[in-house]
N, C-alpha and C positions, 0 to 999 in steps of 0.2 A: 674857317676857310675850307672850301671844297677842294679836295685834291683829286686831280685827274689820274689816269693810268700812269704808272711810273715804270721806267725802264732803265736798267743799268747798261750803259754802252762803254766798252773798253776799247780804246783806239791805240794802236801801237805806232811808234815812231823810231825808225832805226837811226836816222840822222835828224833829230829835231831842229827845225829852223823856224821858230815861232816869231812871226812879225805882227801878231795881234789880230790876224785875219779870223782865226777860229773864234776868239772871244767876241769880235765885232759881229760875226754872223749869229752867234748865240744871243747877243744883245738885240739884233734885228728881229730874230724869231720871238724874243720876249716881248718886244714892243708891239708886234702883231698878235700877241696872245696865242701863238702857235704852240710853243714849248717854253718852259722855263727850267733853268738849272736849279734844282733843289740843292745839290751839293756836287762838288767836283774836286778831284785830286789830280795833280800832275805828279807822276811818280817817275823817278829816274833810278834804274837798277844798275849799279856799278858792276864792273867785271867780277868783283868778288861777291856779288849778290847782295851787298848792302843797299838799302833803299833810302832815297831822299824824297821828301814829300812836300808839295806846295798845295794851297787850297784856293778854290774859286767858287763863288755862287753869284747868281743874279737875282736872288730874293731880296726884298726890302728888309730892313733891319727887323721890323715887326714880324714879317713872315719867317725870317731865319730863326727868331726866338721861338716862334710857334712850332716849327717842324724840327728844329735842331739840326745837327750835322750828322749825316747818316752813312756816307760812303765808307768812311773809315771803319765803322762798325760792320758793314756788310762784307767787307773784304778782309777783315782781320787786322787792319792797321790800328795800332793803339791810339792814333790821333783822333780825338773827339769821340771815341767809341762809347763813352758813357753820357754824352750830351743828348738832351731831348726832354720830353715831358716828364720822365722819371729820373731826372739827373741825380736825385738824392737816394734813389732806390738801387735795385740791382741793375747790371748792364742791360741794355736794350736787347741784345742778342746773345745767346750762349754759343759756345764753340761749334756745336752741331749745325747752327744756322748760318755760319760764316761762309761766304763764297770765296774759294781759294783761287782767285784770278791772278794773284801776284806770281804764282809759279809759272804762269803762261807768258810772262814778260821776259824776253830774252835778256841775258846780262849785257851790259853796255848799251842799253836802249832806254827809251822812255815810253810812258803810256799816259793817256788821259782817261781817268775813270769818271764818267759823267752820269749822274743820276738825273735823268730828264723826266719832267712831268709833261705829258702830252695834253696840253690845254684844249687843243682842237677836238679831242676825243671825249671830253666831259659830256656834252649833249648826247652823243651817240651812246656812250656807256649808260647814261640815265634812261634813254628810251628803250634800250635793250633790257635793262633791269625791270622797267615797268611792264615790259612784255613777257616777263618771266625768264629771260635769257641770262646766260652766264658764260664766262670765258672757260673754254675747255683747253685750248692751247694757243700759242702764238709763236712767231718766229719770222725771221727774214727769209725771203725766197732768193736763192742765188741767181745772178744774171743768166748763167748757163741754163737754168731750168726755164727761164722765160723765153728762150729761143724757140722752143717748140710751139709757143703760142703767138709767135711773130712780134713780140714786144721788144726783142733785141735781135740783131743779127749775130751770127757766131763770132764775128770779129769784134763787135761791140761788147759782147759778153766776155770775151777773152781780155779785152782792154780793161773793162771794169773789174774783173777778177784780179788782174795784175795790180791794179790800184789798191786792192785789199790785202795783198801779200807783202810781207817784208821783202826788201831787195835781196839779191843774192849775196850782198856783202854782210848781211846780218848773220851772226853765229847762231847755229841751231840750239 
């Protein structure tokens, strides 16, 4: 199975009110072969910093067996950390390779840690590689930075940035 570029997205929720819309949208994106969820964890961090974890993927059973469960290993949660092609060998990641995003989740809030495969980017990645190209860096550009180029108004950028910040009721 050819794997496209993979991105770990961590989304915070100060008052999670899940009605199934997020999973439905991820399923729609899977059906269009735009992205697929390789692995995902729903994490609730209690006020005492204890963590509860739930799991989601939209891989088929055969695909899940092939790639294993990886988010737990990437972020240092013991859940499924040793599952994958080498499950009888050493853990897939050592402690130096673990991304410590759990510290960023405020107490008494939730987060979705989603390992997305960008299926749309597979052909682009392949032609770039054939041309001798390689990834140097990547990242999201903030809405405020796009104002200078006329892609957002200042009011739109402020509204979008507000959507990306926890509400004022979230404890720091």
